[in-house]
N, C-alpha and C positions, 0 to 999 in steps of 0.2 A: 774670629779666633783671637785677635788682639784684645778685644774687649773682655772676652772670657778669661784669658790669661792674666790680664791686668786686674780683673776683679778677684781672681784667685790669689794673686800676689798681695793685693791689698788686705785680703782676709788673713792671709798667712802672717803678714808683717804688722797687722793692726794699723795700717795707714788710712788716713782720711783725706788724702790728697793725690791727685793725678797730674802729672806734667807731661804734655805732649810736645815733643820737639823732633828734630830730624826731618828727613825727607817725607816720611809718612805723615808728619804733622800737617802738611799742606792739604791733606784730604779732608774736605769739609764734612763728608758723610761720616768719616771716622770720628771727627770731633763731635758731631751730633750724637752718635751712638755712645761715645764715652761720657758725654754730658748726661744722657739718660741714665746710664748705669751709675754715675756718680750721684745724681739726684736721688735715685732709689736707695743708695747706701748712706745718704746724708753726708756725702763727701764733697770736696771742692775740686773742680777741674780748672787747670791752668793750661790754656791753649795759646801758644804764641802766634804771632803773625808771620808772614812769609819770610821776613828778614832773618828769623831764627830757625827756619825749617829747611835750610839747605843741606846741612850736615849735622853731626852730633856735637858740635862745638858747645852748645848751651848745656847739654848733659854732662860733658866733660868738665866744664867750668863749675857746674853745681856740685859734682862729686869732689872736685878739687877744693872748693870752699868748705864743704862739709868735713873733709879730711883735715884741712888746715885748722879749722875751728876746734876739732877734737884733739889737736896736738900732734897729728901725724904729718911729718914733713920728710922730704927726700933731699939729701945733699945734691947739689947741682951736678957733681961729677958722676953720680949714680943714675941720673935721669936718662931714660931712653924712650924711644917711640916705637911702638909695636902696632902696626896697622890692624892686625887680626887678633888683638888681645881680647879675650872673652870677658865680658862684664861679670860673669859668675865666678871668675877667678880673682876678683878684687877682694882683698881683706877689708871688710866693713868695720871700721873702728868707731864710728859715730853712733852706733845703735847698740843697745844692751840686750 
């Protein structure tokens, strides 16, 4: 299911890259299946080692750098932490 959803998202967004992080990223079988799908699409898979597969810190950092590089910043006094923030609620400013 994760591979199929990833492939659909790649097609929808026109992406040629997959980054696997978070707890699920430790699953070597998932990495293998994502690699097969990526190769079939002519895409590049980036699978991190276990140091970066404990939580979603790497994904949060990547989203942060993308937002910063696109000119999106948040004043410190408006920064909050929301544990259950849905990623599909994030305004993506770095893609057209």
